[in-house]
N, CA, C and O atoms as a Tinker XYZ file with bonds, in Angstrom:
   416  protein
     1  N     24.922000  111.821000 -100.584000    73     2
     2  CA    23.576000  110.980000 -101.483000    64     1     3
     3  C     23.636000  110.702000 -102.612000    63     2     4     5
     4  O     23.615000  111.629000 -103.423000    81     3
     5  N     23.716000  109.567000 -103.001000    73     3     6
     6  CA    23.795000  109.013000 -104.485000    64     5     7
     7  C     22.064000  109.924000 -105.376000    63     6     8     9
     8  O     21.022000  110.355000 -104.883000    81     7
     9  N     22.754000  109.816000 -107.269000    73     7    10
    10  CA    22.498000  110.465000 -107.806000    64     9    11
    11  C     20.732000  109.720000 -108.246000    63    10    12    13
    12  O     20.501000  108.564000 -108.599000    81    11
    13  N     19.897000  110.678000 -108.088000    73    11    14
    14  CA    18.307000  109.258000 -108.942000    64    13    15
    15  C     18.796000  110.091000 -110.433000    63    14    16    17
    16  O     19.375000  111.095000 -110.848000    81    15
    17  N     18.073000  108.824000 -110.869000    73    15    18
    18  CA    18.048000  109.057000 -112.233000    64    17    19
    19  C     16.665000  108.674000 -112.760000    63    18    20    21
    20  O     15.923000  107.770000 -112.376000    81    19
    21  N     16.384000  110.167000 -114.370000    73    19    22
    22  CA    15.003000  109.205000 -115.055000    64    21    23
    23  C     15.019000  107.746000 -115.610000    63    22    24    25
    24  O     15.827000  106.818000 -115.660000    81    23
    25  N     13.758000  107.987000 -115.997000    73    23    26
    26  CA    13.716000  106.526000 -117.184000    64    25    27
    27  C     14.577000  106.901000 -118.648000    63    26    28    29
    28  O     14.221000  107.854000 -119.340000    81    27
    29  N     15.630000  106.116000 -118.984000    73    27    30
    30  CA    16.142000  106.225000 -119.664000    64    29    31
    31  C     17.834000  106.263000 -118.925000    63    30    32    33
    32  O     18.558000  105.878000 -119.842000    81    31
    33  N     18.636000  106.531000 -117.805000    73    31    34
    34  CA    19.203000  106.754000 -117.359000    64    33    35
    35  C     19.514000  108.507000 -117.594000    63    34    36    37
    36  O     20.678000  108.889000 -117.712000    81    35
    37  N     18.892000  109.034000 -117.621000    73    35    38
    38  CA    19.029000  110.252000 -117.097000    64    37    39
    39  C     19.477000  110.386000 -115.758000    63    38    40    41
    40  O     18.842000  109.673000 -114.982000    81    39
    41  N     20.617000  111.266000 -115.097000    73    39    42
    42  CA    20.407000  111.736000 -113.969000    64    41    43
    43  C     19.648000  112.843000 -113.569000    63    42    44    45
    44  O     20.027000  113.840000 -114.183000    81    43
    45  N     18.522000  113.132000 -112.614000    73    43    46
    46  CA    17.566000  114.625000 -112.238000    64    45    47
    47  C     19.146000  115.581000 -112.399000    63    46    48    49
    48  O     20.333000  115.263000 -112.472000    81    47
    49  N     18.189000  117.203000 -112.406000    73    47    50
    50  CA    19.516000  118.087000 -112.347000    64    49    51
    51  C     19.647000  118.169000 -110.336000    63    50    52    53
    52  O     19.250000  117.665000 -109.286000    81    51
    53  N     20.465000  119.150000 -110.904000    73    51    54
    54  CA    20.142000  118.734000 -108.915000    64    53    55
    55  C     19.494000  120.220000 -108.085000    63    54    56    57
    56  O     19.348000  121.345000 -108.562000    81    55
    57  N     19.257000  119.828000 -106.996000    73    55    58
    58  CA    18.410000  120.210000 -106.769000    64    57    59
    59  C     18.604000  121.224000 -105.356000    63    58    60    61
    60  O     19.831000  121.242000 -105.258000    81    59
    61  N     18.207000  121.849000 -104.515000    73    59    62
    62  CA    17.856000  122.700000 -103.167000    64    61    63
    63  C     16.906000  123.793000 -102.890000    63    62    64    65
    64  O     16.448000  124.554000 -103.743000    81    63
    65  N     16.652000  123.808000 -101.647000    73    63    66
    66  CA    15.275000  124.709000 -101.396000    64    65    67
    67  C     15.317000  125.316000  -99.847000    63    66    68    69
    68  O     15.553000  124.648000  -98.840000    81    67
    69  N     15.057000  126.619000  -99.892000    73    67    70
    70  CA    15.208000  127.546000  -98.765000    64    69    71
    71  C     14.339000  127.971000  -97.955000    63    70    72    73
    72  O     13.458000  127.160000  -98.240000    81    71
    73  N     13.959000  128.507000  -97.288000    73    71    74
    74  CA    13.971000  130.237000  -96.649000    64    73    75
    75  C     14.492000  130.969000  -96.801000    63    74    76    77
    76  O     15.676000  130.924000  -96.468000    81    75
    77  N     14.046000  131.923000  -97.299000    73    75    78
    78  CA    14.434000  133.147000  -96.993000    64    77    79
    79  C     13.732000  134.376000  -96.700000    63    78    80    81
    80  O     12.819000  134.767000  -97.427000    81    79
    81  N     14.242000  135.219000  -95.321000    73    79    82
    82  CA    13.820000  136.172000  -94.984000    64    81    83
    83  C     14.204000  138.034000  -95.623000    63    82    84    85
    84  O     15.426000  138.139000  -95.523000    81    83
    85  N     13.829000  138.898000  -95.982000    73    83    86
    86  CA    13.439000  140.356000  -96.541000    64    85    87
    87  C     15.416000  140.542000  -96.862000    63    86    88    89
    88  O     15.977000  141.210000  -97.731000    81    87
    89  N     15.912000  139.822000  -95.970000    73    87    90
    90  CA    17.316000  140.773000  -95.974000    64    89    91
    91  C     18.370000  139.791000  -97.011000    63    90    92    93
    92  O     19.381000  140.112000  -97.636000    81    91
    93  N     17.642000  138.458000  -96.885000    73    91    94
    94  CA    18.098000  136.990000  -97.067000    64    93    95
    95  C     17.902000  137.400000  -99.184000    63    94    96    97
    96  O     18.517000  137.696000 -100.208000    81    95
    97  N     16.793000  137.147000  -98.698000    73    95    98
    98  CA    15.929000  137.548000  -99.968000    64    97    99
    99  C     16.661000  138.782000 -100.907000    63    98   100   101
   100  O     16.693000  138.545000 -102.115000    81    99
   101  N     17.257000  140.093000 -100.441000    73    99   102
   102  CA    17.596000  140.873000 -101.191000    64   101   103
   103  C     19.521000  140.974000 -101.685000    63   102   104   105
   104  O     20.158000  141.609000 -102.526000    81   103
   105  N     19.920000  139.776000 -100.415000    73   103   106
   106  CA    21.108000  139.551000 -100.595000    64   105   107
   107  C     21.729000  138.609000 -101.873000    63   106   108   109
   108  O     22.909000  138.491000 -102.206000    81   107
   109  N     20.067000  137.745000 -102.693000    73   107   110
   110  CA    20.254000  137.062000 -103.467000    64   109   111
   111  C     20.205000  137.598000 -104.546000    63   110   112   113
   112  O     20.970000  137.571000 -105.510000    81   111
   113  N     19.064000  138.207000 -104.320000    73   111   114
   114  CA    18.953000  138.405000 -105.977000    64   113   115
   115  C     20.236000  139.569000 -105.995000    63   114   116   117
   116  O     21.079000  139.384000 -106.873000    81   115
   117  N     20.509000  141.206000 -104.731000    73   115   118
   118  CA    21.646000  141.266000 -105.240000    64   117   119
   119  C     23.222000  140.716000 -106.488000    63   118   120   121
   120  O     23.818000  141.416000 -107.306000    81   119
   121  N     23.458000  139.061000 -106.077000    73   119   122
   122  CA    23.752000  138.682000 -106.506000    64   121   123
   123  C     23.445000  138.125000 -107.229000    63   122   124   125
   124  O     24.319000  137.669000 -107.966000    81   123
   125  N     21.935000  137.767000 -107.527000    73   123   126
   126  CA    21.780000  137.068000 -108.848000    64   125   127
   127  C     22.165000  138.337000 -110.538000    63   126   128   129
   128  O     22.596000  138.188000 -111.681000    81   127
   129  N     21.603000  139.613000 -109.568000    73   127   130
   130  CA    21.906000  140.840000 -110.898000    64   129   131
   131  C     23.478000  140.724000 -110.853000    63   130   132   133
   132  O     23.971000  140.837000 -111.975000    81   131
   133  N     24.284000  140.550000 -109.953000    73   131   134
   134  CA    25.740000  140.964000 -110.312000    64   133   135
   135  C     26.505000  140.476000 -110.936000    63   134   136   137
   136  O     27.224000  140.830000 -111.871000    81   135
   137  N     26.236000  138.977000 -110.002000    73   135   138
   138  CA    27.090000  138.000000 -110.964000    64   137   139
   139  C     27.391000  137.370000 -112.272000    63   138   140   141
   140  O     28.431000  137.147000 -112.892000    81   139
   141  N     25.784000  137.099000 -112.539000    73   139   142
   142  CA    25.501000  135.924000 -112.972000    64   141   143
   143  C     25.174000  136.597000 -115.063000    63   142   144   145
   144  O     25.008000  137.761000 -115.430000    81   143
   145  N     25.194000  135.507000 -115.810000    73   143   146
   146  CA    25.106000  136.184000 -116.898000    64   145   147
   147  C     23.393000  135.426000 -117.044000    63   146   148   149
   148  O     23.059000  134.259000 -117.246000    81   147
   149  N     22.421000  136.928000 -116.799000    73   147   150
   150  CA    20.564000  136.437000 -116.304000    64   149   151
   151  C     20.326000  135.928000 -117.543000    63   150   152   153
   152  O     21.231000  136.399000 -118.231000    81   151
   153  N     19.648000  135.251000 -118.223000    73   151   154
   154  CA    18.426000  135.051000 -119.215000    64   153   155
   155  C     16.909000  135.245000 -119.260000    63   154   156   157
   156  O     15.957000  134.972000 -119.992000    81   155
   157  N     17.142000  135.785000 -118.240000    73   155   158
   158  CA    15.297000  136.337000 -118.444000    64   157   159
   159  C     14.321000  135.488000 -117.309000    63   158   160   161
   160  O     14.450000  134.419000 -116.714000    81   159
   161  N     13.417000  136.418000 -117.338000    73   159   162
   162  CA    12.060000  134.954000 -115.811000    64   161   163
   163  C     10.806000  135.379000 -116.056000    63   162   164   165
   164  O     10.209000  136.367000 -116.485000    81   163
   165  N     10.548000  133.956000 -115.506000    73   163   166
   166  CA     8.805000  133.741000 -116.233000    64   165   167
   167  C      7.934000  134.251000 -114.581000    63   166   168   169
   168  O      8.486000  134.242000 -113.481000    81   167
   169  N      6.680000  134.602000 -114.821000    73   167   170
   170  CA     6.408000  135.147000 -113.679000    64   169   171
   171  C      4.814000  134.482000 -113.346000    63   170   172   173
   172  O      3.928000  134.210000 -114.157000    81   171
   173  N      4.817000  134.371000 -112.208000    73   171   174
   174  CA     3.458000  133.359000 -111.845000    64   173   175
   175  C      2.726000  134.191000 -111.265000    63   174   176   177
   176  O      3.302000  135.051000 -110.599000    81   175
   177  N      1.372000  134.201000 -111.325000    73   175   178
   178  CA     0.268000  135.465000 -111.381000    64   177   179
   179  C     -0.510000  133.940000 -109.730000    63   178   180   181
   180  O     -0.566000  133.668000 -108.531000    81   179
   181  N     -0.738000  133.697000 -110.599000    73   179   182
   182  CA    -1.552000  132.454000 -109.489000    64   181   183
   183  C     -1.084000  130.741000 -109.753000    63   182   184   185
   184  O     -0.546000  130.686000 -110.859000    81   183
   185  N     -1.119000  129.489000 -109.154000    73   183   186
   186  CA    -1.075000  127.922000 -108.992000    64   185   187
   187  C     -0.581000  127.159000 -110.612000    63   186   188   189
   188  O      0.369000  126.422000 -110.875000    81   187
   189  N     -1.884000  127.816000 -111.642000    73   187   190
   190  CA    -1.863000  126.995000 -112.840000    64   189   191
   191  C     -1.626000  128.553000 -113.582000    63   190   192   193
   192  O     -1.812000  128.153000 -114.731000    81   191
   193  N     -1.344000  130.078000 -113.761000    73   191   194
   194  CA    -1.152000  131.242000 -114.336000    64   193   195
   195  C     -0.162000  131.704000 -114.651000    63   194   196   197
   196  O      0.194000  132.427000 -113.721000    81   195
   197  N      0.755000  131.742000 -115.675000    73   195   198
   198  CA     1.846000  132.187000 -115.674000    64   197   199
   199  C      1.255000  133.702000 -116.269000    63   198   200   201
   200  O      0.054000  133.765000 -116.529000    81   199
   201  N      2.091000  134.868000 -116.469000    73   199   202
   202  CA     1.512000  136.184000 -117.000000    64   201   203
   203  C      2.544000  136.520000 -118.242000    63   202   204   205
   204  O      3.770000  136.521000 -118.353000    81   203
   205  N      1.549000  136.776000 -119.034000    73   203   206
   206  CA     2.716000  137.045000 -120.590000    64   205   207
   207  C      2.551000  135.479000 -120.872000    63   206   208   209
   208  O      2.141000  134.602000 -120.112000    81   207
   209  N      3.144000  135.364000 -122.633000    73   207   210
   210  CA     3.574000  134.480000 -123.226000    64   209   211
   211  C      5.298000  134.329000 -122.941000    63   210   212   213
   212  O      5.579000  133.218000 -123.391000    81   211
   213  N      6.648000  135.016000 -122.349000    73   211   214
   214  CA     7.465000  135.370000 -122.034000    64   213   215
   215  C      7.985000  135.478000 -121.005000    63   214   216   217
   216  O      7.494000  135.436000 -119.877000    81   215
   217  N      9.283000  135.663000 -121.413000    73   215   218
   218  CA    10.417000  135.661000 -119.977000    64   217   219
   219  C     10.015000  137.719000 -120.237000    63   218   220   221
   220  O      9.452000  138.394000 -121.100000    81   219
   221  N     10.739000  137.994000 -118.870000    73   219   222
   222  CA    10.489000  140.011000 -118.078000    64   221   223
   223  C     11.882000  139.775000 -118.074000    63   222   224   225
   224  O     12.542000  138.737000 -118.119000    81   223
   225  N     12.258000  141.288000 -117.991000    73   223   226
   226  CA    13.899000  140.854000 -117.919000    64   225   227
   227  C     13.926000  140.805000 -115.929000    63   226   228   229
   228  O     12.900000  140.407000 -115.377000    81   227
   229  N     14.928000  141.157000 -115.209000    73   227   230
   230  CA    15.487000  140.937000 -113.803000    64   229   231
   231  C     14.813000  142.129000 -113.395000    63   230   232   233
   232  O     14.242000  141.780000 -112.362000    81   231
   233  N     14.556000  143.278000 -113.590000    73   231   234
   234  CA    14.491000  144.493000 -113.106000    64   233   235
   235  C     12.337000  144.572000 -113.075000    63   234   236   237
   236  O     11.440000  145.173000 -112.483000    81   235
   237  N     12.464000  143.833000 -113.827000    73   235   238
   238  CA    10.819000  144.443000 -113.611000    64   237   239
   239  C     10.173000  143.140000 -112.879000    63   238   240   241
   240  O      9.084000  143.235000 -112.313000    81   239
   241  N     11.309000  141.233000 -112.943000    73   239   242
   242  CA    10.610000  140.815000 -111.503000    64   241   243
   243  C     10.504000  140.614000 -110.497000    63   242   244   245
   244  O      9.709000  140.023000 -109.766000    81   243
   245  N     12.063000  141.559000 -110.358000    73   243   246
   246  CA    12.461000  141.215000 -109.165000    64   245   247
   247  C     11.582000  143.098000 -108.760000    63   246   248   249
   248  O     12.595000  143.772000 -108.942000    81   247
   249  N     11.106000  143.549000 -108.597000    73   247   250
   250  CA     9.766000  144.720000 -108.979000    64   249   251
   251  C      9.281000  144.706000 -108.541000    63   250   252   253
   252  O      9.133000  145.371000 -107.515000    81   251
   253  N      8.137000  143.275000 -109.368000    73   251   254
   254  CA     7.404000  142.270000 -108.853000    64   253   255
   255  C      6.620000  141.682000 -107.899000    63   254   256   257
   256  O      5.458000  141.504000 -107.534000    81   255
   257  N      8.262000  141.364000 -107.556000    73   255   258
   258  CA     8.803000  139.528000 -106.636000    64   257   259
   259  C      8.706000  140.782000 -104.685000    63   258   260   261
   260  O      8.347000  140.533000 -103.534000    81   259
   261  N      9.076000  141.606000 -105.164000    73   259   262
   262  CA     9.728000  142.163000 -103.837000    64   261   263
   263  C      8.361000  142.619000 -103.732000    63   262   264   265
   264  O      8.104000  141.973000 -102.716000    81   263
   265  N      7.180000  143.282000 -104.011000    73   263   266
   266  CA     6.709000  144.025000 -104.190000    64   265   267
   267  C      4.994000  143.746000 -103.765000    63   266   268   269
   268  O      4.037000  144.344000 -103.275000    81   267
   269  N      5.478000  142.017000 -104.494000    73   267   270
   270  CA     4.441000  141.189000 -103.604000    64   269   271
   271  C      2.879000  141.341000 -104.488000    63   270   272   273
   272  O      1.666000  141.349000 -104.279000    81   271
   273  N      3.866000  141.449000 -105.581000    73   271   274
   274  CA     2.756000  141.411000 -106.979000    64   273   275
   275  C      2.318000  140.666000 -107.678000    63   274   276   277
   276  O      1.321000  140.813000 -108.386000    81   275
   277  N      2.958000  139.807000 -107.588000    73   275   278
   278  CA     2.699000  138.085000 -108.197000    64   277   279
   279  C      3.274000  136.907000 -107.055000    63   278   280   281
   280  O      3.937000  137.312000 -106.101000    81   279
   281  N      3.087000  135.971000 -107.154000    73   279   282
   282  CA     2.397000  134.735000 -106.168000    64   281   283
   283  C      3.867000  134.534000 -106.477000    63   282   284   285
   284  O      4.468000  134.658000 -105.410000    81   283
   285  N      4.801000  134.251000 -107.570000    73   283   286
   286  CA     5.977000  133.980000 -108.117000    64   285   287
   287  C      7.195000  134.282000 -108.802000    63   286   288   289
   288  O      6.982000  135.428000 -109.199000    81   287
   289  N      8.093000  134.031000 -109.102000    73   287   290
   290  CA     9.021000  134.345000 -110.040000    64   289   291
   291  C      9.793000  133.345000 -109.743000    63   290   292   293
   292  O     10.092000  133.028000 -108.591000    81   291
   293  N     10.389000  132.450000 -111.362000    73   291   294
   294  CA    11.518000  131.499000 -111.402000    64   293   295
   295  C     12.665000  132.700000 -112.462000    63   294   296   297
   296  O     12.365000  133.201000 -113.546000    81   295
   297  N     13.672000  132.838000 -111.862000    73   295   298
   298  CA    14.639000  133.415000 -113.184000    64   297   299
   299  C     14.954000  132.635000 -112.731000    63   298   300   301
   300  O     14.834000  132.013000 -111.675000    81   299
   301  N     16.117000  132.620000 -114.893000    73   299   302
   302  CA    17.241000  131.767000 -114.945000    64   301   303
   303  C     18.059000  132.749000 -115.231000    63   302   304   305
   304  O     17.899000  133.965000 -115.336000    81   303
   305  N     19.289000  131.793000 -115.381000    73   303   306
   306  CA    20.577000  132.326000 -115.299000    64   305   307
   307  C     21.847000  131.080000 -115.349000    63   306   308   309
   308  O     21.788000  129.880000 -115.082000    81   307
   309  N     23.201000  132.111000 -115.897000    73   307   310
   310  CA    24.367000  131.373000 -116.053000    64   309   311
   311  C     25.118000  131.586000 -114.997000    63   310   312   313
   312  O     25.468000  132.731000 -114.710000    81   311
   313  N     25.367000  130.845000 -114.490000    73   311   314
   314  CA    26.837000  131.179000 -113.303000    64   313   315
   315  C     28.206000  130.479000 -113.441000    63   314   316   317
   316  O     28.010000  129.282000 -113.228000    81   315
   317  N     28.980000  130.617000 -113.598000    73   315   318
   318  CA    30.064000  129.153000 -113.650000    64   317   319
   319  C     29.927000  128.497000 -114.549000    63   318   320   321
   320  O     30.696000  127.535000 -114.556000    81   319
   321  N     29.147000  128.576000 -115.518000    73   319   322
   322  CA    29.314000  127.281000 -116.833000    64   321   323
   323  C     27.738000  127.220000 -116.538000    63   322   324   325
   324  O     27.012000  127.117000 -117.527000    81   323
   325  N     27.133000  127.274000 -115.247000    73   323   326
   326  CA    26.015000  126.128000 -115.259000    64   325   327
   327  C     24.398000  127.339000 -115.489000    63   326   328   329
   328  O     24.317000  128.551000 -115.289000    81   327
   329  N     23.405000  126.409000 -115.939000    73   327   330
   330  CA    22.316000  127.455000 -115.692000    64   329   331
   331  C     21.458000  126.866000 -115.134000    63   330   332   333
   332  O     21.195000  125.686000 -115.362000    81   331
   333  N     20.653000  127.853000 -113.995000    73   331   334
   334  CA    20.174000  127.571000 -112.348000    64   333   335
   335  C     18.601000  128.160000 -113.228000    63   334   336   337
   336  O     18.350000  128.534000 -114.374000    81   335
   337  N     17.896000  127.997000 -112.094000    73   335   338
   338  CA    16.306000  128.342000 -111.750000    64   337   339
   339  C     16.152000  128.226000 -111.122000    63   338   340   341
   340  O     16.043000  127.197000 -110.456000    81   339
   341  N     15.956000  130.036000 -110.770000    73   339   342
   342  CA    15.778000  129.745000 -108.926000    64   341   343
   343  C     14.496000  130.250000 -108.719000    63   342   344   345
   344  O     14.425000  131.290000 -109.375000    81   343
   345  N     13.204000  129.989000 -108.003000    73   343   346
   346  CA    11.722000  129.720000 -108.268000    64   345   347
   347  C     11.544000  130.459000 -106.471000    63   346   348   349
   348  O     11.461000  129.805000 -105.432000    81   347
   349  N     11.530000  131.909000 -106.611000    73   347   350
   350  CA    10.901000  132.186000 -105.474000    64   349   351
   351  C      9.523000  132.379000 -105.511000    63   350   352   353
   352  O      8.947000  133.226000 -106.194000    81   351
   353  N      8.962000  131.502000 -104.692000    73   351   354
   354  CA     7.453000  132.164000 -103.995000    64   353   355
   355  C      7.273000  132.261000 -102.235000    63   354   356   357
   356  O      8.039000  131.833000 -101.371000    81   355
   357  N      6.446000  132.722000 -102.140000    73   355   358
   358  CA     6.134000  133.485000 -101.410000    64   357   359
   359  C      4.766000  133.068000  -99.839000    63   358   360   361
   360  O      3.563000  133.180000  -99.600000    81   359
   361  N      5.894000  132.628000  -99.261000    73   359   362
   362  CA     4.914000  131.249000  -98.167000    64   361   363
   363  C      4.616000  132.956000  -96.721000    63   362   364   365
   364  O      4.514000  134.172000  -96.884000    81   363
   365  N      4.591000  132.033000  -95.477000    73   363   366
   366  CA     3.473000  133.035000  -94.319000    64   365   367
   367  C      4.859000  133.180000  -94.129000    63   366   368   369
   368  O      5.174000  134.304000  -93.739000    81   367
   369  N      6.253000  131.979000  -94.367000    73   367   370
   370  CA     7.517000  132.433000  -93.235000    64   369   371
   371  C      8.686000  132.700000  -94.236000    63   370   372   373
   372  O      9.806000  132.225000  -94.420000    81   371
   373  N      7.608000  134.070000  -95.027000    73   371   374
   374  CA     9.079000  134.184000  -95.238000    64   373   375
   375  C      8.818000  133.875000  -97.524000    63   374   376   377
   376  O      7.766000  133.379000  -97.927000    81   375
   377  N      9.829000  134.243000  -98.425000    73   375   378
   378  CA    10.756000  133.601000  -99.662000    64   377   379
   379  C     11.294000  132.146000  -99.793000    63   378   380   381
   380  O     12.453000  131.742000  -99.700000    81   379
   381  N     10.110000  131.450000 -100.040000    73   379   382
   382  CA    10.721000  129.589000 -100.586000    64   381   383
   383  C     11.347000  129.993000 -102.321000    63   382   384   385
   384  O     11.148000  130.484000 -103.432000    81   383
   385  N     12.258000  129.276000 -101.337000    73   383   386
   386  CA    13.573000  129.212000 -102.927000    64   385   387
   387  C     13.217000  128.028000 -103.600000    63   386   388   389
   388  O     12.046000  127.880000 -103.250000    81   387
   389  N     13.408000  127.393000 -104.107000    73   387   390
   390  CA    13.752000  126.316000 -105.468000    64   389   391
   391  C     14.445000  126.176000 -106.431000    63   390   392   393
   392  O     14.114000  125.954000 -107.595000    81   391
   393  N     15.918000  126.361000 -105.765000    73   391   394
   394  CA    17.103000  126.323000 -107.366000    64   393   395
   395  C     17.500000  124.867000 -107.874000    63   394   396   397
   396  O     18.087000  124.074000 -107.138000    81   395
   397  N     17.219000  124.639000 -108.895000    73   395   398
   398  CA    17.675000  124.009000 -109.912000    64   397   399
   399  C     18.818000  123.705000 -110.644000    63   398   400   401
   400  O     18.824000  124.493000 -111.590000    81   399
   401  N     20.089000  122.749000 -110.721000    73   399   402
   402  CA    20.365000  123.312000 -111.626000    64   401   403
   403  C     21.060000  122.449000 -112.454000    63   402   404   405
   404  O     21.709000  121.463000 -112.106000    81   403
   405  N     20.874000  122.910000 -113.651000    73   403   406
   406  CA    20.877000  122.413000 -115.209000    64   405   407
   407  C     22.315000  122.402000 -115.738000    63   406   408   409
   408  O     23.270000  122.834000 -115.093000    81   407
   409  N     22.402000  121.773000 -117.192000    73   407   410
   410  CA    23.964000  120.528000 -117.767000    64   409   411
   411  C     25.068000  121.036000 -116.305000    63   410   412   413
   412  O     25.696000  122.043000 -115.980000    81   411
   413  N     24.857000  119.875000 -115.833000    73   411   414
   414  CA    25.896000  118.962000 -114.752000    64   413   415
   415  C     26.382000  117.556000 -115.852000    63   414   416
   416  O     27.133000  116.675000 -115.433000    81   415
């Protein structure tokens, strides 16, 4: 697959997505907690509304998302020198993950 470029010639960041069951979600969250430098999480309550003005810590984001108290969370962290933004949102089939890699 070739890189897609935006206006001005800059390539779009790497993007991948998938659907996670409860077990895979738990493993992903454990990995992020244990193996990354966590930056913060943005909580999304509704399609156009974020909770609060800033970011929250990992434990709060995990509790709210796994408890299905929020629609989505965006987890921002650094792994192996690359910043990643994992957006998790609930769907009827499980937790949808959209991962964007920055700094490539």
